[in-house]
C-alpha positions in Angstrom: -1.5 -2.1 -11.9 0.2 -1.5 -15.3 1.9 -4.4 -17.1 5.1 -3.5 -19.4 6.7 -5.8 -21.9 10.1 -5.3 -23.5 12.0 -6.8 -26.2 14.8 -9.2 -25.1 17.5 -10.5 -27.2 16.2 -13.5 -29.3 13.0 -11.9 -30.4 11.1 -12.9 -27.3 9.5 -10.6 -24.4 8.9 -10.7 -20.6 6.9 -8.6 -18.5 6.8 -7.2 -15.1 5.0 -9.3 -12.0 2.7 -7.5 -9.6 0.3 -7.5 -6.6 -2.6 -5.0 -6.0 -4.7 -5.0 -2.8 -7.4 -3.1 -1.2 -9.4 -2.5 1.6 -13.1 -2.7 0.8 -14.5 -2.8 4.4 -14.1 -0.1 7.2 -11.2 -0.2 9.5 -11.2 1.7 12.7 -8.1 4.0 13.5 -6.8 4.5 16.9 -5.9 8.1 17.6 -2.6 9.3 17.6 -0.6 6.0 16.6 0.4 4.0 13.9 -2.0 2.0 12.4 -1.1 -0.5 9.4 -3.9 -1.3 6.9 -5.4 -4.6 7.1 -6.0 -5.7 3.1 -9.5 -7.5 2.7 -9.3 -7.9 -1.2 -7.0 -9.2 -3.7 -7.1 -7.4 -7.1 -4.4 -9.2 -9.0 -1.4 -11.3 -7.6 1.5 -12.4 -10.0 3.4 -12.7 -6.6 2.0 -15.9 -5.5 1.9 -16.0 -1.9 3.4 -12.6 -1.3 0.3 -11.9 0.7 -1.8 -13.8 3.3 -5.0 -13.5 4.9 -3.6 -14.7 8.1 -1.3 -11.3 8.2 -3.5 -9.1 6.3 -1.4 -5.9 7.2 1.9 -7.1 5.4 3.4 -8.5 2.5 6.2 -10.8 1.9 8.6 -10.8 -0.7 8.4 -14.6 -2.0 11.7 -16.6 -2.9 13.6 -15.5 -6.1 11.4 -12.6 -6.4 14.1 -10.0 -5.2 14.6 -7.1 -7.6 13.4 -3.4 -8.2 9.8 -2.8 -7.7 7.6 0.4 -7.5 5.5 0.6 -4.5 2.2 2.7 -4.2 -0.1 3.2 -2.1 -2.8 5.3 -0.8 -5.5 5.6 1.9 -9.3 7.2 1.7 -11.2 7.9 5.1 -14.5 8.8 5.9 -15.7 12.1 6.2 -15.2 13.1 10.1 -15.8 16.7 10.3 -12.9 17.4 12.5 -9.2 19.3 11.6 -6.5 16.6 12.0 -3.4 15.9 10.7 -2.4 12.3 9.1 0.8 10.9 7.7 0.7 8.3 5.5 3.8 5.8 4.5 4.8 2.8 3.2 7.6 1.0 5.1 9.9 -2.1 4.5 11.1 -4.2 7.2 10.1 -1.5 10.0 11.9 1.4 8.1 9.7 4.0 6.4 10.6 4.3 2.6 8.5 7.3 1.4 5.8 9.3 3.3 3.2 11.8 2.6 1.7 14.6 5.3 -2.0 16.0 4.9 -4.0 18.5 7.3 -7.6 17.7 6.7 -10.1 21.1 7.3 -13.0 18.8 8.4 -14.6 18.8 5.1 -15.1 16.1 2.8 -13.3 12.8 2.5 -9.5 12.7 3.3 -7.0 10.8 1.5 -3.2 10.9 0.2 -1.1 8.4 -1.5 2.6 7.7 -1.6 5.1 6.0 -4.5 8.7 5.0 -4.2 10.9 3.0 -6.2 12.9 0.3 -4.1 15.1 -2.9 -4.4 13.6 -5.6 -2.4 14.8 -8.9 -1.1 13.5 -12.0 -1.0 11.6 -12.3 2.6 11.3 -8.3 2.9 8.0 -7.4 4.5 6.0 -4.2 3.1 3.3 -2.6 5.0 1.0 0.6 4.2 0.6 2.6 7.4 -1.0 5.9 8.6 -0.6 7.8 11.6 -4.0 9.7 12.5 -3.3 13.1 14.4 -6.8 13.6 15.3 -8.9 13.5 18.4 -11.4 11.7 17.1 -11.6 7.9 15.4 -11.8 7.8 11.7 -12.6 4.8 10.0 -12.3 4.1 6.0 -14.9 4.7 3.8 -16.7 1.5 2.7 -16.7 0.0 -0.8 -13.6 2.5 -1.9 -11.1 1.5 -4.4 -8.6 4.2 -2.9 -7.4 2.5 -0.3 -4.7 0.2 -1.9 -1.5 -1.3 -2.0 0.6 -2.2 -5.1 3.7 -3.5 -5.8 5.3 -3.7 -9.6 8.5 -5.5 -10.1 10.8 -3.8 -12.9 13.7 -6.0 -12.8 15.8 -8.5 -11.2 
């Protein structure tokens, strides 16, 4: 996460707040359905209480943290040796904000990322999802820093 600083009146400065989550262990994907990433690792959390281990698939914007945010997320899967299509997306309150579509050729480790700038209100729920269009189950690669969700608050 990038921390931006900017001068403000009176000579003081302020900086953005943010949250970065990762999925380190493998997570199975159901075929031909929407899967939400269940994060298991907090990299940084300046939005205290936005993520909870009891609801690992979502981030909830805390009270008094409404504002403009840059949301970014990425998904990296284990090699699966099949041709399939996947769509990854970030949704806010069950409404997709941005998505990316990728067709794999069965070689290597497929992955993709998405990014969007959105205004978020207190209590808004953010999730990173994937539609796995293949006929065989895939898993996320172990020890991958590439399955992540980041929120960076830019302004109130």
